[in-house]
C-alpha positions as CSV (number, residue, x, y, z in Angstrom):
1,M,71.0,85.6,97.9
2,V,73.3,82.9,97.4
3,E,76.5,83.2,99.3
4,L,80.0,82.5,98.2
5,I,82.1,80.7,100.9
6,W,85.8,80.3,100.8
7,D,88.5,79.1,103.4
8,G,88.9,81.9,105.9
9,K,85.8,83.9,105.5
10,Y,84.4,82.3,108.8
11,D,86.3,81.6,111.8
12,A,86.0,78.6,114.2
13,N,83.0,79.9,116.0
14,G,81.2,80.7,112.8
15,R,81.6,84.3,112.9
16,R,82.7,86.2,109.8
17,T,86.2,87.4,109.9
18,A,86.9,91.2,109.8
19,P,89.8,93.2,108.1
20,P,92.2,94.3,110.7
21,R,91.4,97.9,112.2
22,L,94.7,99.1,113.3
23,K,94.6,102.8,113.5
24,L,97.8,104.5,112.7
25,P,98.6,108.0,112.1
26,F,100.4,109.2,108.7
27,Q,103.9,110.6,108.7
28,T,104.8,113.3,106.1
29,V,108.3,112.4,104.8
30,E,108.4,115.0,101.8
31,T,106.4,118.0,100.5
32,V,106.6,118.4,97.0
33,N,106.5,121.4,94.8
34,E,105.4,124.0,97.5
35,S,106.7,127.4,97.2
36,S,108.1,129.5,100.1
37,Q,104.9,131.5,100.3
38,Q,102.8,128.4,100.6
39,R,105.2,126.8,103.0
40,Q,104.9,129.8,105.3
41,M,101.2,129.9,104.9
42,A,101.1,126.1,106.1
43,F,103.3,127.1,109.1
44,D,101.0,130.0,110.1
45,L,97.9,127.7,110.1
46,F,99.5,125.1,112.0
47,S,100.9,127.6,114.7
48,T,97.5,129.1,115.3
49,G,95.7,125.5,115.3
50,R,93.7,126.3,112.1
51,P,93.4,123.4,109.6
52,A,95.9,123.2,107.1
53,E,95.2,123.7,103.5
54,W,94.5,120.4,101.4
55,R,97.4,118.7,100.0
56,N,97.1,115.6,97.9
57,R,98.8,112.5,99.2
58,L,101.0,110.0,97.9
59,I,101.4,106.9,100.4
60,W,104.0,104.3,100.7
61,G,102.7,101.3,102.6
62,D,101.0,98.2,102.9
63,K,97.2,98.2,102.3
64,K,96.4,96.2,105.3
65,Y,97.9,99.1,107.4
66,V,97.1,102.0,105.1
67,L,93.4,101.5,104.3
68,P,92.5,101.0,108.1
69,A,94.4,104.4,108.6
70,L,92.5,105.9,105.7
71,V,89.0,104.9,107.1
72,D,90.1,106.4,110.4
73,E,90.4,109.7,108.6
74,F,88.3,109.4,105.5
75,A,85.3,107.5,106.1
76,G,82.4,108.4,104.0
77,K,84.6,111.3,102.6
78,V,85.9,109.8,99.3
79,D,83.6,110.3,96.1
80,L,85.4,107.9,93.7
81,I,87.5,104.9,94.0
82,Y,89.4,103.2,91.3
83,I,91.3,100.2,91.8
84,D,93.5,97.9,89.6
85,P,94.4,95.0,91.9
86,P,96.6,92.1,91.2
87,F,94.4,89.4,89.4
88,D,96.8,87.1,87.7
89,T,98.2,84.4,89.5
90,G,101.5,84.6,87.5
91,A,102.1,88.3,88.0
92,D,104.8,89.6,90.4
93,F,106.4,93.1,91.1
94,S,109.0,93.2,88.8
95,Y,109.8,96.2,86.8
96,Q,112.3,97.9,84.2
97,V,115.5,99.6,85.3
98,S,116.7,101.8,82.6
99,I,120.6,102.6,82.3
100,E,121.3,105.0,79.2
101,D,119.7,103.1,76.5
102,E,119.6,99.7,78.1
103,D,116.5,98.2,80.3
104,F,117.1,95.7,83.0
105,T,114.5,93.8,84.9
106,K,114.6,94.3,88.6
107,A,113.2,91.4,90.6
108,P,110.8,92.0,93.4
109,N,111.9,92.8,96.9
110,V,111.1,90.7,99.9
111,I,108.2,93.1,101.1
112,E,106.5,92.8,97.4
113,Q,107.0,88.9,97.4
114,K,105.6,88.8,100.8
115,A,102.5,91.0,99.8
116,Y,102.0,88.5,96.7
117,R,102.2,85.5,98.9
118,D,99.5,87.2,101.3
119,T,97.5,87.6,98.3
120,W,97.8,84.3,96.6
121,G,99.7,82.2,99.3
122,H,96.7,79.7,99.5
123,G,95.5,80.1,96.1
124,L,92.1,81.5,95.4
125,D,90.8,81.1,99.0
126,S,93.5,83.7,100.2
127,Y,93.0,85.8,97.1
128,M,89.3,86.1,98.0
129,Q,89.7,86.7,101.6
130,W,92.1,89.6,100.8
131,F,89.7,91.0,98.2
132,Y,86.6,90.7,100.6
133,E,88.5,92.7,103.3
134,T,89.7,95.2,100.8
135,T,86.3,95.9,99.5
136,L,84.7,96.2,103.1
137,L,87.1,99.0,103.7
138,L,86.7,100.8,100.3
139,H,83.0,100.6,101.0
140,E,83.3,102.3,104.3
141,L,85.5,105.2,102.7
142,L,82.8,106.1,100.0
143,T,80.3,109.0,100.4
144,D,76.7,108.3,99.8
145,V,77.0,109.5,96.2
146,G,80.4,107.6,95.7
147,S,81.2,105.0,93.2
148,L,83.8,102.1,93.1
149,Y,85.3,101.0,89.9
150,V,87.3,97.6,90.1
151,H,89.5,96.7,87.1
152,I,89.9,92.9,86.7
153,D,90.1,90.4,84.2
154,W,89.3,86.6,83.3
155,H,91.3,85.0,86.3
156,V,89.0,85.9,88.9
157,G,86.4,88.4,87.6
158,H,83.5,86.2,88.2
159,Y,84.6,85.5,92.0
160,A,85.2,89.3,92.4
161,K,81.9,90.4,91.3
162,S,80.0,87.9,93.9
163,I,82.1,89.5,96.4
164,L,81.3,93.1,95.4
165,D,77.5,91.9,95.0
166,E,77.7,90.9,98.8
167,V,79.3,94.0,100.0
168,F,77.5,96.7,98.0
169,G,74.5,95.0,97.0
170,T,73.3,93.7,93.5
171,D,70.7,96.9,93.4
172,N,74.0,99.1,93.4
173,F,75.7,97.4,90.5
174,R,75.8,99.9,87.8
175,N,77.9,98.5,84.8
176,E,80.0,95.6,83.6
177,I,82.5,97.6,81.5
178,I,84.5,96.0,78.7
179,W,87.7,97.5,77.9
180,N,88.6,96.1,74.5
181,Y,92.1,96.7,73.4
182,S,94.0,95.9,70.2
183,G,97.1,93.2,70.1
184,W,99.3,90.9,67.8
185,N,97.4,88.4,65.9
186,K,98.3,85.0,67.5
187,Q,97.7,81.3,66.2
188,L,95.8,79.9,69.2
189,Q,94.6,76.3,69.3
190,K,92.4,76.1,72.2
191,H,90.6,79.5,72.7
192,F,89.8,82.6,71.2
193,E,92.4,85.5,71.6
194,R,91.8,87.5,74.9
195,R,91.6,91.1,74.1
196,H,89.7,92.7,76.9
197,D,89.8,93.5,80.6
198,T,86.4,93.8,82.8
199,I,85.8,96.9,85.1
200,F,82.8,96.5,87.6
201,F,81.1,99.7,88.4
202,Y,79.3,100.0,91.6
203,S,77.6,102.9,93.7
204,K,77.3,103.1,97.3
205,T,73.7,103.9,97.1
206,S,71.2,104.8,94.1
207,A,72.2,108.4,94.6
208,N,75.6,108.1,93.0
209,T,77.2,111.1,91.2
210,F,77.0,110.2,87.3
211,N,77.8,112.7,84.4
212,S,76.9,111.6,81.0
213,Y,79.8,111.3,79.0
214,A,80.1,111.4,75.0
215,E,83.3,110.9,72.9
216,P,83.6,113.1,69.8
217,Y,82.8,111.6,66.3
218,E,85.8,111.1,64.2
219,S,84.1,112.5,61.3
220,L,81.1,113.4,59.5
221,E,80.9,110.0,57.8
222,A,81.4,108.4,61.3
223,Y,78.1,110.3,62.5
224,L,76.2,109.4,59.4
225,A,77.2,105.5,59.9
226,T,75.5,105.6,63.3
227,R,72.3,107.1,62.1
228,K,72.1,105.3,58.6
229,Q,69.8,108.1,57.4
230,K,69.6,110.5,54.5
231,L,71.3,113.9,54.8
232,Y,69.1,116.9,54.2
233,R,70.0,120.8,53.8
234,D,67.7,123.5,55.1
235,E,67.1,127.1,53.5
236,D,70.4,128.3,55.3
237,G,72.3,125.4,54.0
238,R,72.8,123.6,57.3
239,E,72.9,120.0,57.1
240,Y,70.5,117.8,59.1
241,T,68.8,114.3,59.5
242,L,65.4,113.4,60.4
243,D,64.5,111.8,63.9
244,T,62.4,109.0,63.0
245,R,61.4,107.7,66.5
246,N,57.9,107.4,67.8
247,G,56.6,104.8,65.7
248,G,58.3,106.1,62.5
249,K,56.9,109.7,62.6
250,R,59.1,112.5,61.8
251,V,59.5,114.4,65.2
252,N,62.3,117.1,64.5
253,K,65.4,118.0,62.7
254,V,68.7,116.8,64.1
255,Y,71.4,119.3,62.9
256,V,74.7,117.4,62.1
257,E,76.7,120.1,63.4
258,D,75.0,120.0,66.9
259,A,75.1,116.4,67.1
260,I,78.6,116.1,66.4
261,N,79.5,118.9,69.0
262,R,77.6,116.8,71.7
263,G,79.3,113.9,70.6
264,K,78.6,110.2,70.8
265,P,77.1,108.8,74.1
266,V,79.6,106.2,75.6
267,D,78.2,102.7,76.1
268,S,79.6,99.9,78.3
269,V,82.2,98.7,75.7
270,W,85.3,100.9,75.5
271,K,87.7,100.6,72.6
272,M,91.2,101.9,73.4
273,D,94.7,100.9,73.1
274,K,97.0,99.7,75.9
275,I,100.2,101.4,76.8
276,N,103.1,100.0,75.1
277,N,106.8,100.9,75.2
278,S,106.4,103.4,72.4
279,S,103.6,105.2,73.8
280,K,104.3,109.0,74.7
281,E,102.7,108.5,78.2
282,S,104.6,105.3,79.0
283,S,106.5,105.3,82.4
284,N,108.1,101.8,81.4
285,Y,106.0,100.3,84.3
286,P,104.2,97.1,84.0
287,T,100.4,97.2,84.2
288,Q,100.2,100.8,83.5
289,K,97.0,101.8,82.1
290,P,96.2,104.7,79.6
291,E,95.1,108.2,80.8
292,A,92.2,108.0,78.3
293,L,90.6,105.1,80.3
294,L,90.8,106.9,83.8
295,E,89.6,110.3,82.0
296,R,86.5,108.6,81.3
297,I,86.0,107.1,84.8
298,I,86.9,110.2,86.7
299,Q,84.9,112.6,84.7
300,A,81.8,110.3,84.8
301,S,81.8,109.7,88.4
302,S,83.0,112.6,90.2
303,N,83.1,116.5,89.8
304,E,85.8,119.3,90.3
305,N,87.3,119.1,93.8
306,D,85.9,115.7,94.7
307,L,88.4,113.4,96.3
308,V,89.6,110.2,94.3
309,L,91.5,107.2,95.8
310,D,93.5,104.6,94.0
311,C,95.2,102.3,96.5
312,F,97.3,100.2,93.9
313,C,98.6,103.2,92.0
314,G,101.4,101.5,90.1
315,S,102.6,104.1,87.6
316,G,100.2,106.5,89.1
317,T,98.0,107.0,86.1
318,T,95.0,107.8,88.4
319,A,96.7,110.7,90.3
320,A,98.0,112.1,87.1
321,V,94.6,112.4,85.5
322,A,92.9,113.4,88.9
323,E,95.5,116.2,89.1
324,K,94.9,117.4,85.6
325,L,91.0,117.2,86.1
326,N,91.2,119.3,89.2
327,R,90.2,116.4,91.6
328,R,91.9,116.1,94.9
329,W,93.6,112.5,95.1
330,I,95.2,110.0,97.3
331,T,97.0,107.3,96.1
332,C,99.3,104.6,97.7
333,D,101.3,101.5,96.8
334,L,103.5,99.1,98.6
335,G,106.3,99.3,95.9
336,R,108.9,102.0,96.6
337,F,109.6,102.1,92.8
338,A,105.9,102.8,92.2
339,I,106.1,105.7,94.6
340,H,109.0,107.2,92.8
341,T,107.6,106.7,89.5
342,T,104.4,108.4,90.4
343,R,106.4,111.3,91.9
344,K,108.3,111.8,88.9
345,R,105.1,111.6,86.5
346,L,103.3,114.0,88.8
347,L,106.1,116.8,88.5
348,S,106.0,116.5,84.8
349,I,102.6,118.0,84.9
350,P,102.5,121.9,84.4
351,Q,101.5,123.8,87.6
352,V,101.1,120.6,89.5
353,K,99.7,121.5,93.0
354,P,101.7,120.6,95.8
355,F,101.3,116.9,97.5
356,V,103.0,115.2,100.2
357,V,104.7,111.8,100.5
358,Q,103.6,109.9,103.3
359,N,104.1,106.6,105.1
360,L,103.3,105.0,108.6
361,G,106.8,104.7,109.6
362,K,107.5,104.6,113.4
363,Y,103.7,103.9,114.2
364,E,103.5,100.9,112.3
365,R,106.7,99.5,113.9
366,Q,105.5,100.8,117.4
367,A,102.3,98.7,116.8
368,W,104.4,95.8,115.7
369,Q,106.5,95.9,118.8
370,V,103.6,95.8,121.0
371,A,102.0,92.9,119.3
372,E,105.4,91.0,118.9
373,F,106.8,91.4,122.7
374,G,103.6,92.7,124.7
375,S,102.9,95.9,126.4
376,S,102.6,94.6,130.2
377,Q,106.1,94.1,130.6
378,K,108.7,96.3,131.8
379,A,110.4,98.6,129.3
380,A,113.8,97.2,129.8
381,E,112.6,93.7,129.3
382,I,110.5,94.7,126.0
383,G,113.8,96.2,124.9
384,R,115.8,93.3,125.5
385,Q,113.6,91.0,123.7
386,Y,113.5,93.4,120.9
387,H,117.3,93.5,120.6
388,H,117.8,89.7,120.6
389,F,114.9,89.6,118.0
390,I,117.0,91.7,115.7
391,L,120.4,90.4,116.6
392,D,119.2,87.0,115.6
393,L,118.0,88.0,112.1
394,Y,121.5,89.8,111.7
395,Q,123.1,86.4,112.9
396,A,124.7,88.3,115.6
397,R,125.3,87.1,119.3
398,P,123.5,89.3,122.1
399,I,125.6,90.6,124.9
400,D,124.7,92.1,128.0
401,G,126.0,94.8,130.5
402,Y,126.0,97.6,127.9
403,T,123.7,100.5,127.2
404,W,124.5,101.2,123.3
405,L,126.2,98.0,122.4
406,H,123.7,95.0,122.1
407,G,125.6,92.2,120.1
408,L,128.8,90.9,118.6
409,K,129.2,89.4,114.8
410,Q,132.5,88.4,113.5
411,G,134.6,90.3,116.2
412,R,132.4,93.8,115.3
413,M,130.2,95.2,118.0
414,V,126.6,95.6,117.0
415,H,124.2,98.6,118.0
416,V,120.2,98.2,117.4
417,G,118.5,101.2,116.9
418,P,115.1,101.8,118.6
419,V,111.7,101.5,116.6
420,D,110.7,104.8,117.1
421,S,113.4,107.3,116.4
422,P,116.4,107.6,113.8
423,I,120.1,107.0,114.5
424,S,121.6,110.4,115.0
425,P,125.3,111.7,115.5
426,S,124.9,111.8,119.1
427,D,124.0,108.1,119.3
428,V,127.0,107.7,117.3
429,T,128.9,109.5,119.8
430,Q,127.6,107.4,122.7
431,I,128.2,104.3,120.9
432,A,131.8,105.4,120.4
433,I,132.4,106.1,123.9
434,E,130.9,102.8,125.1
435,F,133.0,100.9,122.4
436,R,136.2,102.4,124.1
437,K,135.1,100.9,127.4
438,A,134.2,97.5,126.0
439,M,138.0,97.2,124.4
440,G,139.9,94.8,126.3
441,T,139.4,91.0,127.1
442,G,136.7,88.7,128.0
443,K,133.9,86.6,125.8
444,D,132.1,90.0,125.0
445,A,135.1,92.1,124.0
446,P,135.0,93.2,120.2
447,G,137.8,91.3,118.1
448,V,138.3,94.3,115.7
449,T,137.7,98.1,116.2
450,A,134.5,98.2,114.1
451,V,130.8,98.6,114.9
452,D,127.8,97.7,112.8
453,V,125.0,100.2,113.6
454,L,121.6,99.1,112.5
455,G,118.4,101.2,112.2
456,W,115.2,101.7,111.0
457,D,115.7,105.4,110.1
458,F,118.8,107.5,110.0
459,A,119.2,111.3,110.5
460,F,120.0,113.4,107.7
461,E,123.5,112.8,106.3
462,L,124.3,110.6,109.1
463,N,126.3,108.2,106.9
464,E,129.0,110.9,106.3
465,V,128.9,112.8,109.4
466,A,129.0,109.7,111.8
467,K,131.6,107.9,109.8
468,Q,133.6,111.1,110.4
469,Q,133.1,110.9,114.1
470,A,133.8,107.1,114.2
471,A,137.1,108.0,112.1
472,Q,138.4,110.5,114.8
473,A,137.7,107.8,117.4
474,N,139.5,105.3,115.2
475,I,136.6,103.2,114.8
476,T,135.3,101.6,111.7
477,M,131.5,102.1,111.4
478,R,129.1,100.6,108.9
479,F,125.3,101.8,108.9
480,L,122.6,99.2,107.9
481,R,118.9,99.7,107.4
482,I,116.8,97.2,109.4
483,P,114.4,96.2,106.6
484,R,110.7,96.5,107.0
485,E,110.4,92.7,106.2
486,V,111.3,92.3,109.8
487,L,107.6,93.0,110.6
488,E,106.3,90.4,108.4
489,Q,106.4,86.9,110.2
490,K,106.2,84.9,107.2
491,A,109.5,86.7,105.9
492,V,111.0,86.0,109.2
493,D,110.1,82.5,109.0
494,Q,111.6,81.9,105.5
495,G,114.9,83.7,106.2
496,D,114.0,86.4,103.8
497,I,115.5,89.3,106.0
498,H,118.7,91.0,104.5
499,F,120.4,94.1,105.8
500,F,121.7,96.7,103.5
501,E,124.5,99.5,103.9
502,L,123.4,102.9,103.2
503,A,124.5,104.9,100.0
504,A,126.6,107.8,100.0
505,L,126.2,111.0,98.3
506,S,129.1,113.6,97.8
507,V,128.1,117.2,97.1
508,E,130.4,120.1,96.4
509,S,129.1,123.3,97.6
510,T,130.3,127.0,96.3
511,Q,129.0,130.6,97.1
512,K,129.4,133.7,95.2
513,G,127.4,136.6,97.0
514,R,123.9,135.5,97.4
515,D,124.3,132.7,94.9
516,V,125.0,129.1,96.2
517,T,125.9,126.3,93.8
518,L,125.4,122.6,94.4
519,K,127.2,120.1,92.3
520,L,127.1,116.3,92.6
521,T,130.6,114.9,92.6
522,D,130.0,111.1,93.5
523,F,127.5,108.5,94.5
524,V,128.5,105.2,96.0
525,I,125.9,102.5,96.5
526,P,126.4,99.3,97.9
527,P,126.0,96.7,95.7
528,D,124.1,94.3,97.8
529,D,120.6,94.6,96.4
530,V,121.7,95.4,92.8
531,P,121.5,92.7,90.0
532,E,124.7,91.9,88.6
533,D,123.7,92.7,85.0
534,V,122.9,96.2,86.2
535,Q,126.1,96.6,88.1
536,R,127.8,95.8,84.9
537,A,126.0,98.3,82.9
538,I,127.3,101.2,85.2
539,S,130.3,103.0,83.7
540,H,129.9,106.2,85.9
541,W,128.7,107.0,89.0
542,A,126.1,109.4,88.1
543,Q,124.1,106.5,86.3
544,W,123.0,105.2,89.6
545,I,121.0,108.6,90.2
546,D,117.6,108.8,88.7
547,Y,116.3,111.8,90.5
548,W,117.7,114.6,93.1
549,A,116.0,117.4,94.7
550,V,117.0,120.1,97.0
551,D,115.2,121.9,100.0
552,W,117.1,125.1,100.0
553,D,115.7,126.3,103.5
554,N,115.0,123.0,105.4
555,K,113.7,123.9,109.1
556,D,114.4,120.6,110.6
557,D,110.9,119.4,109.6
558,T,109.9,117.4,106.5
559,F,112.0,117.5,103.3
560,H,110.4,120.4,101.0
561,N,111.1,119.7,97.5
562,M,111.9,123.2,96.2
563,W,114.0,122.2,93.0
564,Q,114.6,118.8,91.2
565,T,115.9,117.2,88.2
566,Y,115.1,113.7,87.1
567,R,115.6,111.3,84.0
568,T,112.7,110.6,81.6
569,R,112.1,108.2,78.7
570,Q,112.5,111.0,76.3
571,D,115.5,112.5,78.0
572,K,117.9,110.2,80.0
573,S,120.4,113.0,80.7
574,L,120.7,114.2,84.2
575,Q,121.5,117.8,85.4
576,L,124.4,117.6,88.3
577,Q,124.8,121.2,89.3
578,T,122.2,123.8,90.3
579,T,122.3,127.4,91.7
580,Q,120.0,129.1,94.2
581,R,119.9,132.9,94.8
582,Y,118.9,133.8,98.3
583,D,116.7,137.0,98.8
584,Q,117.4,137.4,102.4
585,P,120.9,137.1,104.5
586,G,120.8,134.4,107.1
587,E,121.9,131.1,108.2
588,Y,120.3,128.3,106.1
589,T,120.2,124.5,106.1
590,I,120.1,122.9,102.7
591,L,118.9,119.6,102.4
592,I,119.7,117.2,99.3
593,K,117.7,114.0,98.5
594,A,119.1,111.7,95.7
595,I,116.9,108.8,94.6
596,D,118.8,105.8,92.7
597,I,117.6,103.7,89.8
598,L,115.8,101.1,92.2
599,G,113.9,103.7,94.0
600,N,116.0,104.2,97.3
601,D,116.8,107.7,98.6
602,T,119.9,108.9,100.0
603,T,120.2,112.4,101.9
604,K,122.8,115.0,102.6
605,T,123.0,118.3,104.3
606,F,124.7,121.6,104.3
607,K,124.9,124.7,106.6
608,I,125.6,128.1,104.9
609,I,125.8,131.8,105.8
610,V,124.6,134.1,103.4
611,H,125.6,137.8,103.9
């Protein structure tokens, strides 16, 4: 077989390069739509060491880490994979932000820009290496009866097929499917109108699952048009045609009613419309694919309760269709907005089964810290190098001699949070105590009574609680998130690192008997990452919020989404108040999560006593 070679496929010693194999565990950050009974059952199973009931999974993370983690857990267990990877060198991660009746374009963030650079940074060679590594991992994930569908277009389709042939074998190539869609007629001077995408269908072995698929005839006339035969009636008045195969011999009657019920067998050319802004199922998400397309793929190459994977989930079409067809599913994406769009879409499905939202969280950061600063040094030296690295990105000067204070910037002290735990209120207390000791003179003394606290994660509602603590100590404190882009060397090299303040959510809580009512009263979002045209369109604080949810009985574990409300394309209003009745007296922790129009989340907690 002729081999396709590109720059990066082989190393300097002539060995094929392999995809990264970093095995990291997933962290569940949210459980969605789980009832109290299901929650208790899951807790009981966990406490007795028995395997938990399956939960479908929505994963936020970079595929270079997510796919190896999935291989570690699901090698040989996935029945069907559909991917719609980027295949246009002009594509980006922009998306539409809606405010009332206006839409605005949100440019891609640095993580998304970096992913795009990784894919296309060195042109076709880097894309092919990226696609090759991805395909190797997907092949490992499939069961022996599993199938892969790769959605691509004319830009790189021919290159992608060569790689797929190499990894899966030409004998396991099943179909080149043409998705033919309608569009506006254009006056083109140098080529014909491009009106199709290509979907390459491969199986892992010759024993792949395949269910013959038929589509209904639109009418009797449509059926007869495919037969081009005379219509007869039998003695009971039933209409039929004659099957004239076998050299023209009349073999049997084909009853029209039966034939129409069976439908028309689907071939490899699929005619169906694209999603546009007027489509009922539109999520206002670029590159969204119609559910009919995924219905056909999922029904043809999987059975009920099979496991379906899509690692480029976008607006969540694969997960939504898999849910409706009673398949288990895993879907992931790098974009925070894609995860948020998919979560809302799934919640719009009646009786959607509980699912979890996951990421690689601290484990990814721990692996980065070891790779960046080594593991053989003493912990104190590793910590010092880590602090200096973050401070340099924050453009602050490192200082020594303190435990909780690590730098100075424009007279403000700076604290750098650890990679593996969130900033907590107790951390803030220690920072304030040490700040008081640092007051005075000397080159490392603060110029103002203010501290910038940098963290990867923050305890629930820390923004408000900690600011109250700081105010009591007469210290102004800002909380800024260390961006995930810090983990990406290219982003660091190019100066693409920006630290953003946390948003603040205000909620009013009232009780009447066992009824507890929550009312959103304010939401303040730092404008640093918000396009100016979006800022100008906001006339009321509630317009910043796209979705909010409540965990009425948080047990200091993952956020359990027990109630939610959100904006849709059909109804852009947002409920700002909700009431819960508690069946049993006791002390409860209420956790509220708000997600803004850019996909960022902010939390707030209450403790209540129900009598």
